[in-house]
N, C-alpha and C positions, 0 to 999 in steps of 0.2 A: 446391467451395461449393455446401453445401444452400440452397436457396431458402426461402422463408418461405412456410408454409401459410396458408391462409384464416384460421384460427384465430388464427395468430400475428399476421397483420395486422391482425385485429380488437383483438388484446390491446395492440398496439403503436401505435394510431391515433394517440394523442397526440402520440407521437414523429414518425411518419410525416408527419404535416401540418405539423411545423416544417421551414420551407424549407431551413434549415441542416443538417438531419438527412437527413430524406426516407427513401425506402424504400432507397437505397444506404447511407445511415447505419446504418440499422437492420440490413441484411445484414452489415455490417463488424462490428456488435455480437454478431450470430449466430455468426460464424466466429472471434470473438477469444477466446483462451486467457489467462485472468488469475490470478495466483497471489497470495493473500493471505496476508502473514505474520503469524499471530495471529487468533484469533476472538474477541477481547476487546471492549475498549472501543470503539477505532478499527474494528477488523474487523467488528463488529457490523452499523454502519450502512453501511459498505461493501458487506458480503455482500447485505444486504436490497436495497439499491438497485441494485447490480448485477446482481442475480439478476432482480429487477422490470424492470431496463431491457431485459434480454433478451440478456445476455452468454453465450453458448454453453458455454464450458467455465470452470469456476470450481475453483481448487484451492484447498485451505486447510491449512496446516501449523501444527499446535499441537499440544503433547504434555500440555495441561493437562486437567483435568475441571472442570465446572461447580460452583460453590460458591454459598452462599447470598449471600456478600458481593458476588459478581459481578454479582449481576440489579440493582443501582443503575443501572448504567451498561452492561452487555453485554446489549443488548435484543433479540439475536437468540435469546438462551437463556429458557425459561421455569421455573416453579417447579418442575415435574413431570420436568425434565431434571436435577436436582441431582444429582452424583455419575456423569454421563454424561461420556464424553469430548467435549470442546467441538467436536471436528470432526463427530461424529455428531450432536450436538445439532443444530448450524448446518446439517449437510445436510438433516436432516429437516425444518426451518425453509423453508430454501431450496424444498424440493419442494412444500412447503405454498403457497409465493408463486408459483412457476412451473415447472411439471412438465418444460418444455422444456429446463431446465439440465441440463448434465452436471457432476457435483461429483467432484472426485477429492479423498480425504481421505489427508493425509499426518499421521498421528497419532505425530509423533515431532518431536523438534527438528531445526532445521537447524543443520548442522555442517559445518565446513571438508571433510569427507570426503564429505557429500552433496549440499551446495549447487548446485554446478554441474549435476551430473545432474538435480536436480528443476527448477532455474530455466530450463534449457534445454527443457524440455517446454512453456514457456509465451510468449507474446508481450511482457507487460506484467507487472510485479511492484509490489505496493502493500505498503508495509511499515507494518505497525500494532504492532509488537513494543515492548517496555516496557523493553529494557534495551540498554545500549551495545554490548554484546558482539555482540549480533544484528545491530544497525544496522551496523556496521563490516564484519561478514561479508557480510551483505546487499548493501551498496554495494560492496564489493569482488567479489562474485561476479557482481553485475549488470554491472560493468565490464568484467570478462574475457569475459562472455556477450555482451556488446554489446545487453543488455536494458534497455529505458526503465523506471526506477523513480520511482515515486510515493511520497515520503516524507512523513511527518509524525509528529508526537509533540505530547503534551499535559502540562499541570501543573494545579495545583489550579484556576486561573482562568484559563486561557491555553492557547494551542497555536500549533504552526507548520507549515507545508506549503512543499513546494516540488517539482519535479522534474527528475530527474537524466537526460540522455542524454551519459552521459559518453564514449562512443563517437564523438560528433560534434564538429565544431568549431563555434566561436561566429561571428559576423559579423567579428568581428576577426581572424579565423584563429588563435586560440588554442583549445585543448582546451575543452568545455563543463566548468563545475565539478561536482565530486560532494561526498558527505559529508564526506570529508577536507578538502576545500578550505575547509570552514565550520568544521568539528571536527577540528583536526588531531590531536587527540589525546583519549582519554577522561578525564574528570575522576577523581582518585584515589578509590579504592573507600571509600564512606561519606561523601563530601561531598555527594553528590547524593541527597536524601531520595527515596524511592518513594513512590507514592500509598498504599500500605498504612500508611505512617509518616506522611503529612501530610494524607493525604484528597485528593479529587477531586469536582468537581462533575459529576454523571452527564451532565448536559446538555452540557458541553464536549466530550465525547468525540463527540456526536451531531453537533455543528456541525462539528468539524474532520474527522470521518470522513466525514460526508456531502460536504464539500469534496473529500475525497480522491477519492470515488466520482465526482464531478464531473469530476477533472481526468482520471482514468483513462477516462471515457467520451470525452471531448476528445481525448485522445491518440490512442483507436482510431480515431475518426471522423475526426479532422483539423480540427475544428471550432474555431472561437476562437482566442485566445493561450495559448499554452505559458506555464508557470511555470517553464521553463528559464531560469535566470540570475537568477530571483527568489525571495526566501523571503517568504511573508505570513504575519505577526504578528498572532495574535486575542486581543486585551484583554477577555475577557469582561464583567469589572467595569464597564468604561467602554463595552463595546460598541464598540471601535474596530479598526479594521484597518491595518496598516502595512506597506508593501512595501519591501523592502531588496534592492538589486541585490548579487548574489554574484557574484565572479570566481573564475576558475581561479588555484590557487596553483602558481606554478612549483617550490615545494618540497616538493609533495606526492609522498609517496614511490610512490605509486600511479600518477599521471598526470604527475608533474612532469618538469622539464628531465633529471634525473638519476634517474628512478624506478628504485627497488631492489626494488618488488614485481614479481614477474614470474608468480605464481601465489597460492594461498591457502596456502601452507605457513608464511606469516609470522602466521597467525591461530591455528595450532596451538600456536604458543607464548606468543599472547596470550592464548588463552582458557584 
């Protein structure tokens, strides 16, 4: 465990004076390894705030390049980074914010073949992906790897966020819920429009992605109440937040009473 330098103590002073966090909490952040799925709308604020907060190692997985239409919401990227790989663009910006952060680029898609190998390198995963195939893959891989997953998604004027610790049990003695407990199956192709089809208010990604970063920090440091078992829904047009309790589904093929998914091989047929 590497200690904080005098420069880092000064850099994180506003964290360290928080009685809930303190120098021990800041030390936990420095020693943490967090994987961000996607350097887009949600990934951008997560990467900015986790880097500024002093998370010691950040992995970024994304196979896309920066385009002009990204810049309205993907605030980690600049106009001069158009056509750059998003991982490289994000890494450069992180180093401008905090040179103490180690950044691992994974400039490719996450797949059933590489998911466990990548995820096992990190302590916590935060999913900012924009498609159902990736969400189910990341959920299932984190379940098998026993990694905490902070999940979020956004729509044109809304978003939702929760945390999964699917390898643990609830206070009732049942398994904690995971993504498949909320959404047992992906909607049929073409039934859910993408942001490229219906649009998205850019600031929505900022609000929800920043909430995600906050939950990652809480999970690392152990402060506050976790979102495990709760789904927070944000309605931007009315500026309202709603908390919905979520429960384990005994029919879940991943974690249910008669689970049939024993590894990630089922995803090779689904994707």
